ZAMARGU-4260 file (C-alpha; in steps of 0.2 Angstrom, whole numbers, plus 5000, padded with zeros to 4 digits):
<rodrens>
0) 5162/4975/5213 | 5154/4965/5228 | 5142/4952/5223 | 5124/4956/5228 | 5115/4943/5239
5) 5102/4933/5230 | 5085/4931/5239 | 5072/4919/5233 | 5054/4924/5238 | 5041/4911/5238
10) 5023/4918/5235 | 5031/4933/5227 | 5015/4937/5217 | 5004/4939/5233 | 5003/4956/5240
15) 5014/4951/5255 | 5027/4945/5243 | 5026/4960/5231 | 5029/4972/5246 | 5043/4962/5252
20) 5052/4963/5235 | 5048/4982/5234 | 5056/4984/5250 | 5072/4975/5245 | 5072/4984/5229
25) 5073/5000/5239 | 5090/4996/5244 | 5098/4990/5227 | 5108/4978/5237 | 5099/4962/5233
30) 5096/4951/5218 | 5078/4945/5220 | 5070/4930/5212 | 5052/4927/5213 | 5042/4911/5211
35) 5023/4907/5211 | 5013/4892/5208 | 4997/4901/5202 | 4999/4907/5184 | 4990/4923/5187
40) 5000/4928/5203 | 5016/4924/5192 | 5012/4939/5181 | 5011/4950/5197 | 5029/4946/5203
45) 5040/4962/5205 | 5057/4954/5205 | 5073/4953/5195 | 5069/4936/5188 | 5053/4925/5191
50) 5048/4907/5189 | 5031/4898/5188 | 5034/4882/5200 | 5023/4867/5204 | 5010/4868/5219
55) 5016/4865/5236 | 5008/4847/5236 | 5017/4842/5220 | 5031/4829/5224 | 5044/4839/5214
60) 5041/4856/5223 | 5056/4856/5234 | 5067/4849/5221 | 5062/4862/5209 | 5065/4876/5222
65) 5083/4868/5224 | 5086/4868/5205 | 5082/4887/5206 | 5093/4889/5221 | 5108/4880/5213
70) 5105/4889/5196 | 5106/4907/5204 | 5117/4903/5219 | 5103/4908/5230 | 5109/4914/5248
75) 5092/4915/5257 | 5074/4909/5254 | 5059/4919/5261 | 5042/4912/5261 | 5030/4927/5260
80) 5014/4920/5265 | 5007/4909/5279 | 4999/4892/5274 | 5003/4877/5264 | 5018/4883/5256
85) 5026/4890/5272 | 5022/4874/5281 | 5030/4863/5267 | 5046/4874/5266 | 5047/4873/5285
90) 5045/4855/5286 | 5058/4853/5272 | 5070/4866/5278 | 5084/4853/5280 | 5083/4848/5261
95) 5083/4867/5255 | 5100/4871/5248 | 5101/4889/5255 | 5098/4897/5271 | 5081/4900/5279
100) 5077/4912/5293 | 5063/4902/5301 | 5057/4899/5319 | 5057/4881/5326 | 5044/4869/5318
105) 5034/4868/5333 | 5033/4887/5335 | 5027/4889/5317 | 5014/4876/5320 | 5007/4883/5336
110) 5006/4900/5329 | 4997/4894/5313 | 4984/4886/5324 | 4973/4900/5333 | 4966/4888/5345
115) 4983/4882/5351 | 4989/4900/5352 | 4974/4905/5362 | 4978/4891/5375 | 4995/4896/5377
120) 4991/4914/5379 | 4977/4911/5391 | 4988/4899/5401 | 5002/4913/5403 | 4989/4925/5410
125) 4988/4936/5395 | 4971/4945/5393 | 4961/4936/5380 | 4944/4936/5373 | 4932/4922/5379
130) 4934/4909/5366 | 4930/4890/5364 | 4933/4877/5351 | 4917/4874/5341 | 4915/4855/5341
135) 4897/4853/5343 | 4880/4863/5341 | 4877/4863/5360 | 4894/4872/5363 | 4890/4885/5349
140) 4873/4887/5357 | 4879/4889/5375 | 4892/4902/5370 | 4879/4913/5359 | 4867/4912/5373
145) 4880/4919/5385 | 4889/4932/5374 | 4875/4935/5362 | 4887/4944/5348 | 4901/4932/5344
150) 4914/4930/5331 | 4917/4914/5321 | 4933/4910/5312 | 4943/4895/5306 | 4957/4889/5317
155) 4969/4891/5301 | 4969/4904/5288 | 4972/4923/5287 | 4964/4938/5278 | 4948/4936/5288
160) 4944/4920/5277 | 4928/4911/5283 | 4925/4923/5298 | 4908/4929/5303 | 4901/4940/5316
165) 4883/4936/5322 | 4871/4935/5336 | 4860/4921/5327 | 4863/4903/5332 | 4854/4897/5317
170) 4866/4907/5305 | 4881/4902/5315 | 4877/4883/5315 | 4873/4883/5296 | 4889/4893/5293
175) 4900/4880/5302 | 4890/4866/5293 | 4893/4874/5276 | 4912/4875/5279 | 4912/4857/5286
180) 4920/4866/5302 | 4916/4856/5317 | 4932/4855/5326 | 4940/4867/5314 | 4932/4883/5320
185) 4933/4894/5336 | 4920/4906/5342 | 4925/4921/5352 | 4916/4936/5361 | 4914/4950/5348
190) 4926/4965/5350 | 4927/4982/5344 | 4933/4987/5326 | 4949/4995/5333 | 4964/4984/5328
195) 4983/4985/5329 | 4998/4975/5325 | 5016/4974/5332 | 5029/4968/5320 | 5046/4961/5328
200) 5062/4953/5321 | 5071/4941/5333 | 5088/4933/5332 | 5089/4917/5343 | 5077/4922/5357
205) 5082/4941/5357 | 5072/4955/5350 | 5081/4965/5337 | 5069/4978/5330 | 5050/4981/5331
210) 5036/4993/5326 | 5018/4996/5330 | 5004/5001/5318 | 4986/5003/5319 | 4973/4999/5306
215) 4960/5012/5304 | 4948/5002/5293 | 4947/4988/5281 | 4944/4992/5263 | 4929/4985/5254
220) 4922/4980/5271 | 4905/4979/5265 | 4909/4966/5253 | 4914/4953/5266 | 4901/4945/5278
225) 4914/4948/5293 | 4919/4966/5287 | 4937/4959/5286 | 4944/4959/5269 | 4963/4958/5272
230) 4965/4974/5263 | 4969/4989/5274 | 4962/5005/5268 | 4971/5016/5280 | 4984/5012/5294
235) 4996/5023/5304 | 5012/5021/5315 | 5010/5025/5333 | 5018/5021/5350 | 5011/5013/5365
240) 5023/5006/5378 | 5010/4995/5387 | 5005/4987/5370 | 5023/4984/5366 | 5026/4976/5383
245) 5010/4966/5380 | 5016/4960/5363 | 5033/4955/5370 | 5024/4944/5383 | 5013/4937/5370
250) 5028/4931/5360 | 5038/4924/5374 | 5023/4915/5381 | 5018/4907/5364 | 5035/4901/5357
255) 5050/4894/5366 | 5064/4904/5357 | 5058/4918/5346 | 5068/4918/5329 | 5065/4927/5314
260) 5048/4936/5312 | 5035/4937/5325 | 5019/4948/5323 | 5005/4950/5335 | 4988/4955/5330
265) 4977/4965/5343 | 4959/4969/5344 | 4952/4981/5357 | 4937/4976/5368 | 4923/4987/5371
270) 4931/4988/5388 | 4946/4997/5380 | 4957/4983/5384 | 4968/4977/5369 | 4967/4958/5366
275) 4979/4947/5356 | 4969/4938/5343 | 4983/4929/5334 | 5002/4928/5332 | 5010/4927/5314
280) 5027/4919/5313 | 5039/4918/5299 | 5032/4931/5287 | 5029/4950/5286 | 5012/4958/5283
285) 5009/4968/5267 | 5011/4983/5278 | 5030/4980/5277 | 5032/4992/5262 | 5022/5006/5272
290) 5035/5005/5285 | 5050/5005/5272 | 5043/5021/5265 | 5042/5028/5283 | 5060/5024/5286
295) 5061/5007/5293 | 5065/4993/5280 | 5061/4978/5290 | 5065/4967/5274 | 5082/4973/5273
300) 5086/4970/5292 | 5078/4953/5291 | 5089/4947/5276 | 5105/4955/5283 | 5102/4946/5300
305) 5098/4930/5291 | 5114/4931/5281 | 5125/4933/5296 | 5125/4952/5299 | 5128/4959/5316
310) 5115/4958/5329 | 5109/4974/5337 | 5118/4978/5354 | 5101/4984/5361 | 5084/4981/5352
315) 5078/4995/5341 | 5061/4999/5349 | 5047/5007/5338 | 5059/5018/5329 | 5045/5027/5320
320) 5037/5038/5333 | 5030/5050/5321 | 5013/5047/5315 | 5012/5042/5297 | 4997/5036/5287
325) 4997/5024/5272 | 4981/5025/5262 | 4978/5011/5249 | 4966/5003/5237 | 4965/4990/5224
330) 4973/4996/5207 | 4980/5013/5215 | 4997/5018/5220 | 4997/5019/5239 | 4999/5036/5247
335) 5010/5040/5262 | 5006/5056/5272 | 5012/5064/5288 | 5000/5068/5302 | 4999/5086/5297
340) 4995/5082/5279 | 4982/5069/5284 | 4974/5081/5296 | 4976/5096/5286 | 4963/5093/5272
345) 4946/5103/5274 | 4930/5099/5266 | 4925/5111/5252 | 4911/5122/5258 | 4915/5120/5277
</rodrens>
């Protein structure tokens, strides 16, 4: 019997890690080990084995991961979320005693920094929303006077953390002060609520497979000042050739040699133009399991490519052309629907 490949998933108890593990479990071809540094997240890990490990800033962090890698003969390490764990693993990839499938360090650092990403996109001629670095009150005031409704957010972070839409200079300046954010925030013109994401897996500069999806709304949007919670309530698969080409241009103009995972977030302006708002390198979104259930297991493809599997002779472009919906909420099993199932429900009494 052929030995299963062993994958170590960092941040395995976060929703992004959980859905990566669920996707691999669908194949039955991988032995999955999950690790977490948070006790509560540890109990949420959906893997064959799990460990509670030190935090990313503990001097023993990499050595502990290596002990797990050696104990279980791990083939591949996957960091499931952006942030300090990912950056620590990326910087220490030469010390990790198994394979990783990560972009170049510079490419990770650029995409983690929304201001650096914005400047590269703008310099390449990609349409971007008007944006400035918030390094003084006067810069913030001038921008609000020009654009009235604006969007504030940290340069680093995900899930809408610390973001705020406003037309009030007083509120904006107090928000930045509260978060000690001078030089750490950017402010952009406010866009519409329509958002979409392009997800791609690359190998040494060549696209292997990609898929588009559109987010229809954020769950519990009323509970966050920005209306962004990081929890997608409803999303669907779709195809737009122009948006695909724009995503490709965004990736190629931001990083030198795409490798591993590259995702592009878009928000449409009130003018109907899709604007890239950030690029995520190195990890999938939580929607990966939606795509797995719809017929595209990107986690499996990613691991096979990382472990020496054959590259695609031609990239697989948006293989899910049918419209599927993925409805989810907290403490509920997500529901996968075809377009006819989604549209076919009539209101009682109508």
